[in-house]
Backbone as CSV, one residue per row, in Angstrom:
resi,resn,N_x,N_y,N_z,CA_x,CA_y,CA_z,C_x,C_y,C_z
1,MET,-29.034,40.076,-58.100,-27.863,39.227,-58.016,-27.572,38.698,-59.410
2,SER,-26.341,38.723,-59.833,-25.972,38.250,-61.154,-25.243,36.921,-61.034
3,THR,-25.041,36.271,-62.191,-24.310,35.009,-62.165,-22.864,35.232,-61.759
4,ASN,-22.332,36.442,-61.964,-20.968,36.725,-61.528,-20.855,36.680,-60.017
5,ASP,-21.912,37.064,-59.297,-21.905,37.015,-57.845,-21.782,35.588,-57.335
6,LEU,-22.222,34.628,-58.139,-22.225,33.232,-57.717,-21.073,32.437,-58.290
7,ASN,-20.187,33.078,-59.068,-19.083,32.402,-59.745,-19.570,31.296,-60.660
8,LEU,-20.638,31.556,-61.403,-21.166,30.586,-62.350,-20.482,30.771,-63.692
9,PRO,-20.255,29.677,-64.433,-19.615,29.802,-65.738,-20.572,30.421,-66.737
10,ASP,-20.005,31.038,-67.755,-20.816,31.598,-68.832,-21.203,30.465,-69.769
11,LEU,-22.498,30.182,-69.861,-22.980,29.078,-70.683,-23.633,29.574,-71.962
12,ALA,-23.455,30.853,-72.289,-24.109,31.421,-73.454,-23.717,30.687,-74.720
13,GLY,-22.510,30.160,-74.769,-22.055,29.448,-75.953,-22.536,28.017,-76.000
14,GLY,-23.393,27.605,-75.056,-23.920,26.241,-75.064,-22.937,25.223,-74.534
15,GLY,-21.937,25.656,-73.781,-20.936,24.746,-73.257,-21.470,23.866,-72.148
16,ASP,-20.660,22.921,-71.766,-20.986,21.990,-70.686,-20.658,22.656,-69.353
17,PRO,-21.649,22.815,-68.433,-21.380,23.514,-67.180,-20.320,22.832,-66.334
18,GLY,-20.323,21.499,-66.287,-19.320,20.783,-65.505,-17.928,21.028,-66.049
19,ARG,-17.808,20.993,-67.357,-16.518,21.225,-68.005,-16.049,22.660,-67.780
20,ALA,-16.967,23.611,-67.882,-16.599,25.018,-67.716,-16.056,25.273,-66.318
21,MET,-16.694,24.695,-65.288,-16.226,24.916,-63.920,-14.910,24.196,-63.676
22,LEU,-14.777,22.993,-64.196,-13.574,22.226,-63.947,-12.366,22.830,-64.651
23,THR,-12.536,23.394,-65.843,-11.405,23.957,-66.569,-10.882,25.196,-65.877
24,GLN,-11.669,25.818,-65.016,-11.176,26.964,-64.262,-10.164,26.531,-63.212
25,HIS,-10.224,25.276,-62.785,-9.395,24.813,-61.688,-8.368,23.750,-62.090
26,ALA,-8.370,23.310,-63.317,-7.467,22.241,-63.715,-7.083,22.398,-65.178
27,GLY,-6.012,21.708,-65.548,-5.616,21.667,-66.947,-6.552,20.771,-67.729
28,GLN,-6.504,20.871,-69.055,-7.420,20.105,-69.909,-7.296,18.595,-69.683
29,SER,-6.083,18.087,-69.426,-5.910,16.643,-69.255,-6.552,16.129,-67.962
30,GLU,-6.702,17.003,-66.971,-7.267,16.589,-65.690,-8.785,16.729,-65.648
31,VAL,-9.371,17.409,-66.609,-10.806,17.703,-66.581,-11.639,16.431,-66.562
32,GLY,-11.374,15.500,-67.436,-12.144,14.259,-67.498,-12.078,13.468,-66.214
33,ASP,-10.877,13.344,-65.636,-10.708,12.610,-64.376,-11.477,13.280,-63.243
34,MET,-11.401,14.615,-63.174,-12.104,15.335,-62.105,-13.612,15.215,-62.265
35,ARG,-14.100,15.310,-63.513,-15.540,15.206,-63.749,-16.053,13.832,-63.334
36,ASP,-15.302,12.784,-63.663,-15.702,11.432,-63.271,-15.721,11.286,-61.747
37,LYS,-14.735,11.882,-61.066,-14.693,11.804,-59.601,-15.865,12.562,-58.979
38,VAL,-16.171,13.750,-59.505,-17.296,14.529,-58.983,-18.594,13.758,-59.192
39,ALA,-18.792,13.188,-60.378,-20.004,12.415,-60.660,-20.089,11.200,-59.738
40,ALA,-18.975,10.532,-59.498,-18.974,9.359,-58.612,-19.292,9.761,-57.176
41,ASP,-18.781,10.908,-56.728,-19.047,11.380,-55.369,-20.517,11.728,-55.169
42,LEU,-21.162,12.219,-56.216,-22.563,12.636,-56.116,-23.555,11.521,-56.440
43,LYS,-23.090,10.405,-56.955,-23.977,9.327,-57.388,-24.986,8.884,-56.328
44,PRO,-24.632,8.805,-55.044,-25.613,8.370,-54.034,-26.830,9.293,-53.916
45,VAL,-26.719,10.552,-54.318,-27.850,11.470,-54.175,-28.653,11.653,-55.461
46,PHE,-28.231,11.063,-56.560,-28.942,11.229,-57.831,-30.380,10.726,-57.776
47,ASP,-30.665,9.704,-56.993,-32.005,9.121,-56.932,-32.827,9.618,-55.744
48,VAL,-32.337,10.614,-55.015,-33.080,11.153,-53.886,-34.187,12.060,-54.421
49,PRO,-35.445,11.753,-54.100,-36.543,12.594,-54.598,-36.606,13.915,-53.832
50,VAL,-36.910,14.983,-54.557,-37.099,16.294,-53.946,-38.422,16.864,-54.438
51,SER,-39.030,17.694,-53.625,-40.272,18.361,-53.986,-39.930,19.754,-54.503
52,VAL,-40.383,20.077,-55.716,-40.134,21.384,-56.309,-41.471,22.086,-56.504
53,GLN,-41.570,23.327,-56.004,-42.796,24.113,-56.137,-42.455,25.445,-56.777
54,ALA,-43.269,25.855,-57.736,-43.166,27.182,-58.329,-44.420,27.938,-57.892
55,VAL,-44.256,28.906,-57.006,-45.386,29.599,-56.394,-45.625,30.911,-57.132
56,ILE,-46.785,31.007,-57.794,-47.097,32.230,-58.547,-47.736,33.294,-57.673
57,GLY,-48.205,32.930,-56.498,-48.798,33.894,-55.581,-49.510,33.203,-54.444
58,ARG,-49.921,34.000,-53.476,-50.619,33.468,-52.301,-51.780,34.386,-51.952
59,THR,-52.731,33.831,-51.239,-53.840,34.613,-50.711,-54.417,33.893,-49.502
60,THR,-55.186,34.593,-48.717,-55.881,34.000,-47.572,-57.360,34.291,-47.741
61,ILE,-58.178,33.233,-47.685,-59.625,33.415,-47.786,-60.301,32.543,-46.737
62,GLU,-61.524,32.889,-46.432,-62.296,32.094,-45.476,-62.826,30.847,-46.162
63,VAL,-63.086,29.808,-45.375,-63.579,28.539,-45.912,-64.890,28.743,-46.670
64,SER,-65.773,29.600,-46.154,-67.054,29.830,-46.829,-66.840,30.408,-48.230
65,ASP,-65.842,31.301,-48.395,-65.523,31.846,-49.719,-64.884,30.783,-50.609
66,LEU,-64.067,29.937,-50.032,-63.431,28.856,-50.769,-64.478,27.903,-51.359
67,LEU,-65.497,27.594,-50.571,-66.538,26.677,-51.021,-67.389,27.276,-52.142
68,ARG,-67.407,28.583,-52.277,-68.174,29.245,-53.335,-67.412,29.341,-54.654
69,LEU,-66.127,28.987,-54.661,-65.351,29.053,-55.892,-65.802,27.987,-56.870
70,GLY,-65.795,28.336,-58.126,-66.165,27.391,-59.171,-65.487,27.791,-60.465
71,PRO,-65.800,27.086,-61.538,-65.215,27.433,-62.841,-65.484,28.905,-63.184
72,GLY,-64.428,29.607,-63.577,-64.564,31.016,-63.926,-64.360,31.966,-62.765
73,SER,-64.254,31.442,-61.551,-64.010,32.308,-60.385,-62.617,32.916,-60.484
74,VAL,-62.467,34.119,-59.982,-61.178,34.801,-59.967,-60.702,34.885,-58.530
75,LEU,-59.491,34.463,-58.305,-58.886,34.479,-56.982,-57.707,35.443,-57.035
76,GLU,-57.802,36.549,-56.302,-56.751,37.562,-56.323,-55.561,37.099,-55.494
77,LEU,-54.367,37.169,-56.095,-53.139,36.760,-55.424,-52.324,37.987,-55.029
78,ASP,-51.274,37.752,-54.257,-50.455,38.852,-53.747,-49.353,39.303,-54.706
79,ARG,-49.363,38.836,-55.936,-48.345,39.201,-56.922,-48.973,39.942,-58.091
80,ARG,-48.152,40.736,-58.758,-48.600,41.457,-59.947,-48.162,40.699,-61.195
81,VAL,-48.826,40.975,-62.302,-48.466,40.358,-63.579,-47.025,40.731,-63.914
82,GLY,-46.238,39.751,-64.305,-44.847,39.985,-64.668,-43.872,39.930,-63.507
83,GLU,-44.370,39.870,-62.285,-43.501,39.799,-61.112,-42.908,38.397,-61.009
84,ALA,-41.685,38.303,-60.500,-40.995,37.016,-60.376,-41.767,36.070,-59.453
85,ILE,-41.698,34.780,-59.776,-42.320,33.769,-58.927,-41.251,33.134,-58.047
86,ASP,-41.661,32.557,-56.926,-40.733,31.901,-56.011,-40.629,30.418,-56.349
87,ILE,-39.415,29.888,-56.280,-39.179,28.472,-56.544,-38.630,27.850,-55.262
88,TYR,-39.347,26.857,-54.761,-38.977,26.178,-53.521,-38.542,24.750,-53.831
89,VAL,-37.513,24.280,-53.140,-37.110,22.880,-53.183,-37.173,22.385,-51.747
90,ASN,-37.993,21.363,-51.534,-38.230,20.828,-50.181,-38.596,21.944,-49.208
91,SER,-39.529,22.774,-49.597,-40.068,23.876,-48.787,-39.044,24.961,-48.454
92,ARG,-37.963,25.010,-49.178,-36.921,26.024,-48.955,-36.789,26.882,-50.206
93,LEU,-36.887,28.200,-50.035,-36.764,29.122,-51.160,-35.344,29.053,-51.710
94,VAL,-35.218,28.671,-52.994,-33.894,28.531,-53.597,-33.685,29.442,-54.798
95,ALA,-34.788,29.922,-55.409,-34.633,30.731,-56.611,-35.892,31.528,-56.896
96,ARG,-35.765,32.463,-57.814,-36.910,33.194,-58.361,-36.845,33.038,-59.869
97,GLY,-38.005,33.128,-60.510,-38.007,32.923,-61.941,-39.210,33.520,-62.616
98,GLU,-39.342,33.193,-63.899,-40.440,33.674,-64.726,-41.162,32.491,-65.342
99,VAL,-42.465,32.631,-65.509,-43.262,31.596,-66.161,-43.041,31.696,-67.664
100,VAL,-42.813,30.554,-68.318,-42.632,30.497,-69.765,-43.541,29.408,-70.329
101,VAL,-43.810,29.481,-71.622,-44.599,28.460,-72.302,-43.679,27.714,-73.258
102,VAL,-43.644,26.377,-73.129,-42.821,25.533,-73.979,-43.704,24.430,-74.539
103,ASP,-43.926,24.441,-75.849,-44.758,23.422,-76.495,-46.110,23.269,-75.806
104,ASP,-46.815,24.359,-75.597,-48.142,24.374,-74.982,-48.154,23.893,-73.532
105,ARG,-47.032,23.922,-72.867,-46.940,23.569,-71.451,-46.291,24.725,-70.706
106,LEU,-46.676,24.887,-69.441,-46.055,25.920,-68.626,-44.735,25.412,-68.064
107,GLY,-43.787,26.313,-67.968,-42.498,26.002,-67.377,-42.007,27.206,-66.599
108,VAL,-40.844,27.082,-65.996,-40.263,28.167,-65.215,-38.804,28.326,-65.618
109,THR,-38.413,29.560,-65.874,-37.020,29.895,-66.120,-36.477,30.557,-64.873
110,MET,-35.407,29.998,-64.299,-34.818,30.604,-63.108,-34.025,31.838,-63.514
111,THR,-34.317,32.945,-62.859,-33.633,34.199,-63.157,-32.725,34.644,-62.021
112,GLU,-32.901,34.067,-60.843,-32.109,34.471,-59.680,-31.994,33.295,-58.729
113,ILE,-30.774,33.005,-58.292,-30.534,31.972,-57.292,-30.466,32.667,-55.930
114,ILE,-31.163,32.120,-54.946,-31.216,32.715,-53.612,-30.203,32.028,-52.708
115,LYS,-29.294,32.810,-52.159,-28.338,32.268,-51.188,-29.051,32.165,-49.845
116,ASN,-28.514,31.379,-48.941,-29.127,31.191,-47.610,-29.379,32.504,-46.901
117,SER,-28.447,33.434,-46.960,-28.581,34.694,-46.246,-29.633,35.610,-46.876
118,ASP,-29.971,35.391,-48.178,-30.946,36.218,-48.872,-32.386,35.807,-48.594
119,ALA,-32.610,34.566,-48.186,-33.966,34.025,-48.067,-34.728,34.562,-46.904
């Protein structure tokens, strides 16, 4: 699935995503007013906490094997190296991505947005 399938604006030039979407539907003079209205409409949900999980793989093991795990143990997962990871928001699959390293920390880059029918 590409960003064209989702009608997402091209942000390669570092533009503002809100501005890019709004300019598709309004003249330049209306953009600021529309952006303020959209932000005001969404304000009640800005502080709602959500759980985000990036799942690199899964496995099933017996409790006795789990208790034997220690430092240096290897746990085989159901994914291959380089395969996309699943990104869940509130236990719902919303995207797939790749693991990246940013300033000695792990992060995730979303490479695909999952529509409801795709999940």
